[in-house]
PDB file of N, CA, C and O in Angstrom, chain B, residues numbered from 101:
ATOM      1  N   MET B 101      15.954  -9.009  -1.848  1.00  0.00           N
ATOM      2  CA  MET B 101      14.644  -9.131  -1.244  1.00  0.00           C
ATOM      3  C   MET B 101      13.990  -7.754  -1.078  1.00  0.00           C
ATOM      4  O   MET B 101      12.769  -7.632  -1.175  1.00  0.00           O
ATOM      5  N   ARG B 102      14.790  -6.734  -0.832  1.00  0.00           N
ATOM      6  CA  ARG B 102      14.246  -5.392  -0.649  1.00  0.00           C
ATOM      7  C   ARG B 102      13.570  -4.890  -1.921  1.00  0.00           C
ATOM      8  O   ARG B 102      12.519  -4.253  -1.854  1.00  0.00           O
ATOM      9  N   ALA B 103      14.161  -5.172  -3.068  1.00  0.00           N
ATOM     10  CA  ALA B 103      13.569  -4.737  -4.338  1.00  0.00           C
ATOM     11  C   ALA B 103      12.204  -5.388  -4.542  1.00  0.00           C
ATOM     12  O   ALA B 103      11.285  -4.753  -5.060  1.00  0.00           O
ATOM     13  N   THR B 104      12.068  -6.641  -4.141  1.00  0.00           N
ATOM     14  CA  THR B 104      10.786  -7.337  -4.261  1.00  0.00           C
ATOM     15  C   THR B 104       9.734  -6.664  -3.390  1.00  0.00           C
ATOM     16  O   THR B 104       8.599  -6.458  -3.820  1.00  0.00           O
ATOM     17  N   ARG B 105      10.117  -6.324  -2.165  1.00  0.00           N
ATOM     18  CA  ARG B 105       9.170  -5.675  -1.251  1.00  0.00           C
ATOM     19  C   ARG B 105       8.735  -4.313  -1.779  1.00  0.00           C
ATOM     20  O   ARG B 105       7.564  -3.951  -1.663  1.00  0.00           O
ATOM     21  N   VAL B 106       9.652  -3.563  -2.351  1.00  0.00           N
ATOM     22  CA  VAL B 106       9.304  -2.254  -2.917  1.00  0.00           C
ATOM     23  C   VAL B 106       8.362  -2.431  -4.100  1.00  0.00           C
ATOM     24  O   VAL B 106       7.391  -1.687  -4.235  1.00  0.00           O
ATOM     25  N   LEU B 107       8.635  -3.398  -4.948  1.00  0.00           N
ATOM     26  CA  LEU B 107       7.777  -3.664  -6.103  1.00  0.00           C
ATOM     27  C   LEU B 107       6.371  -4.085  -5.648  1.00  0.00           C
ATOM     28  O   LEU B 107       5.372  -3.615  -6.192  1.00  0.00           O
ATOM     29  N   VAL B 108       6.306  -4.968  -4.653  1.00  0.00           N
ATOM     30  CA  VAL B 108       5.003  -5.410  -4.137  1.00  0.00           C
ATOM     31  C   VAL B 108       4.265  -4.232  -3.498  1.00  0.00           C
ATOM     32  O   VAL B 108       3.044  -4.136  -3.623  1.00  0.00           O
ATOM     33  N   LEU B 109       4.972  -3.349  -2.828  1.00  0.00           N
ATOM     34  CA  LEU B 109       4.343  -2.159  -2.237  1.00  0.00           C
ATOM     35  C   LEU B 109       3.744  -1.270  -3.325  1.00  0.00           C
ATOM     36  O   LEU B 109       2.612  -0.805  -3.194  1.00  0.00           O
ATOM     37  N   ILE B 110       4.488  -1.037  -4.381  1.00  0.00           N
ATOM     38  CA  ILE B 110       4.002  -0.192  -5.481  1.00  0.00           C
ATOM     39  C   ILE B 110       2.781  -0.823  -6.138  1.00  0.00           C
ATOM     40  O   ILE B 110       1.788  -0.141  -6.390  1.00  0.00           O
ATOM     41  N   VAL B 111       2.850  -2.116  -6.414  1.00  0.00           N
ATOM     42  CA  VAL B 111       1.714  -2.812  -7.018  1.00  0.00           C
ATOM     43  C   VAL B 111       0.511  -2.781  -6.072  1.00  0.00           C
ATOM     44  O   VAL B 111      -0.624  -2.611  -6.517  1.00  0.00           O
ATOM     45  N   GLY B 112       0.757  -2.942  -4.780  1.00  0.00           N
ATOM     46  CA  GLY B 112      -0.328  -2.907  -3.807  1.00  0.00           C
ATOM     47  C   GLY B 112      -1.011  -1.553  -3.737  1.00  0.00           C
ATOM     48  O   GLY B 112      -2.238  -1.480  -3.667  1.00  0.00           O
ATOM     49  N   VAL B 113      -0.236  -0.490  -3.756  1.00  0.00           N
ATOM     50  CA  VAL B 113      -0.820   0.855  -3.731  1.00  0.00           C
ATOM     51  C   VAL B 113      -1.631   1.109  -4.996  1.00  0.00           C
ATOM     52  O   VAL B 113      -2.732   1.655  -4.935  1.00  0.00           O
ATOM     53  N   LEU B 114      -1.086   0.715  -6.131  1.00  0.00           N
ATOM     54  CA  LEU B 114      -1.829   0.878  -7.393  1.00  0.00           C
ATOM     55  C   LEU B 114      -3.124   0.068  -7.386  1.00  0.00           C
ATOM     56  O   LEU B 114      -4.165   0.561  -7.819  1.00  0.00           O
ATOM     57  N   ALA B 115      -3.068  -1.160  -6.900  1.00  0.00           N
ATOM     58  CA  ALA B 115      -4.266  -2.001  -6.833  1.00  0.00           C
ATOM     59  C   ALA B 115      -5.306  -1.382  -5.908  1.00  0.00           C
ATOM     60  O   ALA B 115      -6.498  -1.396  -6.216  1.00  0.00           O
ATOM     61  N   LEU B 116      -4.866  -0.844  -4.784  1.00  0.00           N
ATOM     62  CA  LEU B 116      -5.788  -0.196  -3.851  1.00  0.00           C
ATOM     63  C   LEU B 116      -6.461   1.008  -4.497  1.00  0.00           C
ATOM     64  O   LEU B 116      -7.678   1.167  -4.403  1.00  0.00           O
ATOM     65  N   LEU B 117      -5.675   1.852  -5.151  1.00  0.00           N
ATOM     66  CA  LEU B 117      -6.242   3.046  -5.776  1.00  0.00           C
ATOM     67  C   LEU B 117      -7.200   2.705  -6.917  1.00  0.00           C
ATOM     68  O   LEU B 117      -8.270   3.303  -7.033  1.00  0.00           O
ATOM     69  N   ILE B 118      -6.817   1.754  -7.750  1.00  0.00           N
ATOM     70  CA  ILE B 118      -7.688   1.348  -8.851  1.00  0.00           C
ATOM     71  C   ILE B 118      -8.959   0.696  -8.299  1.00  0.00           C
ATOM     72  O   ILE B 118     -10.052   0.931  -8.814  1.00  0.00           O
ATOM     73  N   GLY B 119      -8.817  -0.112  -7.266  1.00  0.00           N
ATOM     74  CA  GLY B 119      -9.978  -0.728  -6.641  1.00  0.00           C
ATOM     75  C   GLY B 119     -10.942   0.306  -6.091  1.00  0.00           C
ATOM     76  O   GLY B 119     -12.155   0.167  -6.248  1.00  0.00           O
ATOM     77  N   LEU B 120     -10.420   1.338  -5.451  1.00  0.00           N
ATOM     78  CA  LEU B 120     -11.280   2.402  -4.933  1.00  0.00           C
ATOM     79  C   LEU B 120     -11.980   3.148  -6.065  1.00  0.00           C
ATOM     80  O   LEU B 120     -13.145   3.526  -5.934  1.00  0.00           O
ATOM     81  N   LEU B 121     -11.281   3.361  -7.167  1.00  0.00           N
ATOM     82  CA  LEU B 121     -11.902   4.001  -8.329  1.00  0.00           C
ATOM     83  C   LEU B 121     -13.036   3.137  -8.867  1.00  0.00           C
ATOM     84  O   LEU B 121     -14.116   3.644  -9.169  1.00  0.00           O
ATOM     85  N   TRP B 122     -12.792   1.833  -8.986  1.00  0.00           N
ATOM     86  CA  TRP B 122     -13.821   0.922  -9.483  1.00  0.00           C
ATOM     87  C   TRP B 122     -15.029   0.889  -8.550  1.00  0.00           C
ATOM     88  O   TRP B 122     -16.169   0.832  -9.012  1.00  0.00           O
ATOM     89  N   ILE B 123     -14.787   0.924  -7.249  1.00  0.00           N
ATOM     90  CA  ILE B 123     -15.898   0.960  -6.299  1.00  0.00           C
ATOM     91  C   ILE B 123     -16.734   2.221  -6.538  1.00  0.00           C
ATOM     92  O   ILE B 123     -17.959   2.157  -6.629  1.00  0.00           O
ATOM     93  N   GLY B 124     -16.064   3.351  -6.635  1.00  0.00           N
ATOM     94  CA  GLY B 124     -16.769   4.611  -6.866  1.00  0.00           C
ATOM     95  C   GLY B 124     -17.546   4.620  -8.169  1.00  0.00           C
ATOM     96  O   GLY B 124     -18.681   5.093  -8.214  1.00  0.00           O
ATOM     97  N   GLN B 125     -16.945   4.101  -9.223  1.00  0.00           N
ATOM     98  CA  GLN B 125     -17.634   4.043 -10.508  1.00  0.00           C
ATOM     99  C   GLN B 125     -18.797   3.059 -10.461  1.00  0.00           C
ATOM    100  O   GLN B 125     -19.882   3.355 -10.962  1.00  0.00           O
ATOM    101  N   GLY B 126     -18.579   1.909  -9.871  1.00  0.00           N
ATOM    102  CA  GLY B 126     -19.621   0.894  -9.812  1.00  0.00           C
ATOM    103  C   GLY B 126     -20.817   1.322  -8.989  1.00  0.00           C
ATOM    104  O   GLY B 126     -21.948   0.933  -9.281  1.00  0.00           O
ATOM    105  N   MET B 127     -20.573   2.124  -7.958  1.00  0.00           N
ATOM    106  CA  MET B 127     -21.667   2.609  -7.120  1.00  0.00           C
ATOM    107  C   MET B 127     -22.298   3.885  -7.668  1.00  0.00           C
ATOM    108  O   MET B 127     -23.284   4.375  -7.117  1.00  0.00           O
ATOM    109  N   GLY B 128     -21.745   4.421  -8.736  1.00  0.00           N
ATOM    110  CA  GLY B 128     -22.284   5.637  -9.331  1.00  0.00           C
ATOM    111  C   GLY B 128     -21.854   6.902  -8.617  1.00  0.00           C
ATOM    112  O   GLY B 128     -22.460   7.956  -8.812  1.00  0.00           O
ATOM    113  N   LEU B 129     -20.825   6.822  -7.797  1.00  0.00           N
ATOM    114  CA  LEU B 129     -20.318   7.992  -7.079  1.00  0.00           C
ATOM    115  C   LEU B 129     -19.333   8.791  -7.919  1.00  0.00           C
ATOM    116  O   LEU B 129     -19.243  10.013  -7.797  1.00  0.00           O
ATOM    117  N   ILE B 130     -18.602   8.096  -8.765  1.00  0.00           N
ATOM    118  CA  ILE B 130     -17.627   8.728  -9.660  1.00  0.00           C
ATOM    119  C   ILE B 130     -18.111   8.473 -11.080  1.00  0.00           C
ATOM    120  O   ILE B 130     -18.030   7.350 -11.579  1.00  0.00           O
ATOM    121  N   MET B 131     -18.599   9.485 -11.707  1.00  0.00           N
ATOM    122  CA  MET B 131     -19.154   9.336 -13.060  1.00  0.00           C
ATOM    123  C   MET B 131     -18.145   9.832 -14.096  1.00  0.00           C
ATOM    124  O   MET B 131     -18.447  10.695 -14.920  1.00  0.00           O
ATOM    125  N   TRP B 132     -16.953   9.270 -14.031  1.00  0.00           N
ATOM    126  CA  TRP B 132     -15.869   9.645 -14.934  1.00  0.00           C
ATOM    127  C   TRP B 132     -15.159   8.391 -15.391  1.00  0.00           C
ATOM    128  O   TRP B 132     -14.952   7.496 -14.573  1.00  0.00           O
ATOM    129  N   PRO B 133     -14.788   8.277 -16.601  1.00  0.00           N
ATOM    130  CA  PRO B 133     -15.184   9.085 -17.754  1.00  0.00           C
ATOM    131  C   PRO B 133     -16.644   8.806 -18.116  1.00  0.00           C
ATOM    132  O   PRO B 133     -17.168   7.725 -17.843  1.00  0.00           O
ATOM    133  N   ALA B 134     -17.275   9.770 -18.717  1.00  0.00           N
ATOM    134  CA  ALA B 134     -18.708   9.693 -18.981  1.00  0.00           C
ATOM    135  C   ALA B 134     -19.076   8.518 -19.882  1.00  0.00           C
ATOM    136  O   ALA B 134     -20.203   8.028 -19.821  1.00  0.00           O
ATOM    137  N   SER B 135     -18.161   8.067 -20.700  1.00  0.00           N
ATOM    138  CA  SER B 135     -18.456   6.977 -21.630  1.00  0.00           C
ATOM    139  C   SER B 135     -18.104   5.595 -21.071  1.00  0.00           C
ATOM    140  O   SER B 135     -18.183   4.601 -21.793  1.00  0.00           O
ATOM    141  N   SER B 136     -17.720   5.523 -19.797  1.00  0.00           N
ATOM    142  CA  SER B 136     -17.287   4.252 -19.226  1.00  0.00           C
ATOM    143  C   SER B 136     -18.450   3.269 -19.080  1.00  0.00           C
ATOM    144  O   SER B 136     -19.552   3.653 -18.688  1.00  0.00           O
ATOM    145  N   PHE B 137     -18.193   2.008 -19.396  1.00  0.00           N
ATOM    146  CA  PHE B 137     -19.194   0.955 -19.255  1.00  0.00           C
ATOM    147  C   PHE B 137     -19.343   0.505 -17.806  1.00  0.00           C
ATOM    148  O   PHE B 137     -20.233  -0.287 -17.498  1.00  0.00           O
ATOM    149  N   MET B 138     -18.491   0.994 -16.915  1.00  0.00           N
ATOM    150  CA  MET B 138     -18.487   0.575 -15.517  1.00  0.00           C
ATOM    151  C   MET B 138     -19.391   1.418 -14.630  1.00  0.00           C
ATOM    152  O   MET B 138     -19.615   1.059 -13.474  1.00  0.00           O
ATOM    153  N   LEU B 139     -19.907   2.512 -15.131  1.00  0.00           N
ATOM    154  CA  LEU B 139     -20.671   3.448 -14.304  1.00  0.00           C
ATOM    155  C   LEU B 139     -21.983   2.837 -13.838  1.00  0.00           C
ATOM    156  O   LEU B 139     -22.758   2.302 -14.632  1.00  0.00           O
ATOM    157  N   ALA B 140     -22.216   2.930 -12.522  1.00  0.00           N
ATOM    158  CA  ALA B 140     -23.448   2.454 -11.884  1.00  0.00           C
ATOM    159  C   ALA B 140     -23.718   0.974 -12.169  1.00  0.00           C
ATOM    160  O   ALA B 140     -24.871   0.567 -12.311  1.00  0.00           O
ATOM    161  N   GLN B 141     -22.668   0.185 -12.251  1.00  0.00           N
ATOM    162  CA  GLN B 141     -22.770  -1.261 -12.442  1.00  0.00           C
ATOM    163  C   GLN B 141     -22.219  -1.935 -11.184  1.00  0.00           C
ATOM    164  O   GLN B 141     -21.012  -1.930 -10.946  1.00  0.00           O
ATOM    165  N   GLY B 142     -23.101  -2.505 -10.397  1.00  0.00           N
ATOM    166  CA  GLY B 142     -22.740  -3.063  -9.098  1.00  0.00           C
ATOM    167  C   GLY B 142     -21.623  -4.080  -9.119  1.00  0.00           C
ATOM    168  O   GLY B 142     -20.839  -4.160  -8.173  1.00  0.00           O
ATOM    169  N   GLU B 143     -21.535  -4.864 -10.188  1.00  0.00           N
ATOM    170  CA  GLU B 143     -20.471  -5.883 -10.224  1.00  0.00           C
ATOM    171  C   GLU B 143     -19.083  -5.248 -10.221  1.00  0.00           C
ATOM    172  O   GLU B 143     -18.122  -5.863  -9.757  1.00  0.00           O
ATOM    173  N   TRP B 144     -18.971  -4.028 -10.734  1.00  0.00           N
ATOM    174  CA  TRP B 144     -17.666  -3.360 -10.713  1.00  0.00           C
ATOM    175  C   TRP B 144     -17.324  -2.857  -9.321  1.00  0.00           C
ATOM    176  O   TRP B 144     -16.147  -2.751  -8.976  1.00  0.00           O
ATOM    177  N   ALA B 145     -18.327  -2.546  -8.520  1.00  0.00           N
ATOM    178  CA  ALA B 145     -18.070  -2.191  -7.121  1.00  0.00           C
ATOM    179  C   ALA B 145     -17.533  -3.404  -6.372  1.00  0.00           C
ATOM    180  O   ALA B 145     -16.625  -3.275  -5.552  1.00  0.00           O
ATOM    181  N   VAL B 146     -18.091  -4.582  -6.650  1.00  0.00           N
ATOM    182  CA  VAL B 146     -17.619  -5.815  -6.007  1.00  0.00           C
ATOM    183  C   VAL B 146     -16.202  -6.139  -6.462  1.00  0.00           C
ATOM    184  O   VAL B 146     -15.343  -6.464  -5.643  1.00  0.00           O
ATOM    185  N   ARG B 147     -15.961  -6.052  -7.753  1.00  0.00           N
ATOM    186  CA  ARG B 147     -14.612  -6.314  -8.272  1.00  0.00           C
ATOM    187  C   ARG B 147     -13.607  -5.318  -7.707  1.00  0.00           C
ATOM    188  O   ARG B 147     -12.472  -5.677  -7.391  1.00  0.00           O
ATOM    189  N   GLY B 148     -14.029  -4.074  -7.584  1.00  0.00           N
ATOM    190  CA  GLY B 148     -13.159  -3.057  -7.002  1.00  0.00           C
ATOM    191  C   GLY B 148     -12.841  -3.348  -5.550  1.00  0.00           C
ATOM    192  O   GLY B 148     -11.711  -3.146  -5.107  1.00  0.00           O
ATOM    193  N   ALA B 149     -13.830  -3.823  -4.805  1.00  0.00           N
ATOM    194  CA  ALA B 149     -13.595  -4.173  -3.401  1.00  0.00           C
ATOM    195  C   ALA B 149     -12.589  -5.318  -3.293  1.00  0.00           C
ATOM    196  O   ALA B 149     -11.704  -5.295  -2.437  1.00  0.00           O
ATOM    197  N   LEU B 150     -12.729  -6.309  -4.156  1.00  0.00           N
ATOM    198  CA  LEU B 150     -11.776  -7.421  -4.146  1.00  0.00           C
ATOM    199  C   LEU B 150     -10.367  -6.954  -4.493  1.00  0.00           C
ATOM    200  O   LEU B 150      -9.394  -7.369  -3.865  1.00  0.00           O
ATOM    201  N   LEU B 151     -10.267  -6.089  -5.494  1.00  0.00           N
ATOM    202  CA  LEU B 151      -8.952  -5.576  -5.882  1.00  0.00           C
ATOM    203  C   LEU B 151      -8.353  -4.724  -4.767  1.00  0.00           C
ATOM    204  O   LEU B 151      -7.152  -4.796  -4.509  1.00  0.00           O
ATOM    205  N   ALA B 152      -9.181  -3.920  -4.105  1.00  0.00           N
ATOM    206  CA  ALA B 152      -8.696  -3.091  -3.000  1.00  0.00           C
ATOM    207  C   ALA B 152      -8.189  -3.957  -1.849  1.00  0.00           C
ATOM    208  O   ALA B 152      -7.164  -3.644  -1.242  1.00  0.00           O
ATOM    209  N   VAL B 153      -8.894  -5.035  -1.549  1.00  0.00           N
ATOM    210  CA  VAL B 153      -8.445  -5.953  -0.493  1.00  0.00           C
ATOM    211  C   VAL B 153      -7.120  -6.600  -0.879  1.00  0.00           C
ATOM    212  O   VAL B 153      -6.223  -6.715  -0.044  1.00  0.00           O
ATOM    213  N   LEU B 154      -6.988  -7.021  -2.127  1.00  0.00           N
ATOM    214  CA  LEU B 154      -5.713  -7.586  -2.579  1.00  0.00           C
ATOM    215  C   LEU B 154      -4.586  -6.561  -2.464  1.00  0.00           C
ATOM    216  O   LEU B 154      -3.462  -6.898  -2.094  1.00  0.00           O
ATOM    217  N   GLY B 155      -4.902  -5.310  -2.785  1.00  0.00           N
ATOM    218  CA  GLY B 155      -3.914  -4.244  -2.638  1.00  0.00           C
ATOM    219  C   GLY B 155      -3.492  -4.063  -1.195  1.00  0.00           C
ATOM    220  O   GLY B 155      -2.307  -3.898  -0.906  1.00  0.00           O
ATOM    221  N   LEU B 156      -4.462  -4.093  -0.280  1.00  0.00           N
ATOM    222  CA  LEU B 156      -4.138  -3.964   1.149  1.00  0.00           C
ATOM    223  C   LEU B 156      -3.286  -5.133   1.635  1.00  0.00           C
ATOM    224  O   LEU B 156      -2.367  -4.943   2.431  1.00  0.00           O
ATOM    225  N   VAL B 157      -3.585  -6.329   1.164  1.00  0.00           N
ATOM    226  CA  VAL B 157      -2.777  -7.500   1.531  1.00  0.00           C
ATOM    227  C   VAL B 157      -1.350  -7.338   1.008  1.00  0.00           C
ATOM    228  O   VAL B 157      -0.393  -7.642   1.720  1.00  0.00           O
ATOM    229  N   ALA B 158      -1.204  -6.871  -0.209  1.00  0.00           N
ATOM    230  CA  ALA B 158       0.136  -6.667  -0.775  1.00  0.00           C
ATOM    231  C   ALA B 158       0.894  -5.603   0.007  1.00  0.00           C
ATOM    232  O   ALA B 158       2.086  -5.762   0.269  1.00  0.00           O
ATOM    233  N   ILE B 159       0.219  -4.522   0.381  1.00  0.00           N
ATOM    234  CA  ILE B 159       0.864  -3.472   1.178  1.00  0.00           C
ATOM    235  C   ILE B 159       1.288  -4.031   2.523  1.00  0.00           C
ATOM    236  O   ILE B 159       2.411  -3.796   2.970  1.00  0.00           O
ATOM    237  N   TRP B 160       0.391  -4.775   3.174  1.00  0.00           N
ATOM    238  CA  TRP B 160       0.716  -5.380   4.473  1.00  0.00           C
ATOM    239  C   TRP B 160       1.931  -6.305   4.341  1.00  0.00           C
ATOM    240  O   TRP B 160       2.849  -6.252   5.159  1.00  0.00           O
ATOM    241  N   TRP B 161       1.930  -7.158   3.298  1.00  0.00           N
ATOM    242  CA  TRP B 161       3.035  -8.097   3.122  1.00  0.00           C
ATOM    243  C   TRP B 161       4.349  -7.361   2.911  1.00  0.00           C
ATOM    244  O   TRP B 161       5.380  -7.763   3.452  1.00  0.00           O
ATOM    245  N   SER B 162       4.321  -6.287   2.128  1.00  0.00           N
ATOM    246  CA  SER B 162       5.567  -5.581   1.824  1.00  0.00           C
ATOM    247  C   SER B 162       6.115  -4.832   3.032  1.00  0.00           C
ATOM    248  O   SER B 162       7.310  -4.540   3.082  1.00  0.00           O
ATOM    249  N   ARG B 163       5.262  -4.514   4.008  1.00  0.00           N
ATOM    250  CA  ARG B 163       5.692  -3.725   5.164  1.00  0.00           C
ATOM    251  C   ARG B 163       6.013  -4.571   6.400  1.00  0.00           C
ATOM    252  O   ARG B 163       6.554  -4.055   7.377  1.00  0.00           O
ATOM    253  N   ARG B 164       5.684  -5.859   6.363  1.00  0.00           N
ATOM    254  CA  ARG B 164       5.967  -6.706   7.532  1.00  0.00           C
ATOM    255  C   ARG B 164       7.473  -6.996   7.585  1.00  0.00           C
ATOM    256  O   ARG B 164       8.166  -6.931   6.570  1.00  0.00           O
ATOM    257  N   ARG B 165       7.950  -7.307   8.758  1.00  0.00           N
ATOM    258  CA  ARG B 165       9.379  -7.544   8.917  1.00  0.00           C
ATOM    259  C   ARG B 165       9.676  -8.956   9.277  1.00  0.00           C
ATOM    260  O   ARG B 165      10.841  -9.318   9.447  1.00  0.00           O
TER     261      ARG B 165
END
């Protein structure tokens, strides 16, 4: 069971970080990479927020006792 919790924690952290990147790109705050189709596209900010929330839920689940 411990290995599952560690795996879920890692996936949750990655989802949170990627979600934050998508939010930044979608809102036009992070303009990297310059050729990305996600830049200043609001739907990617929404998708990033959803992914970040899923990441937080995964982190919470992996840390509960």
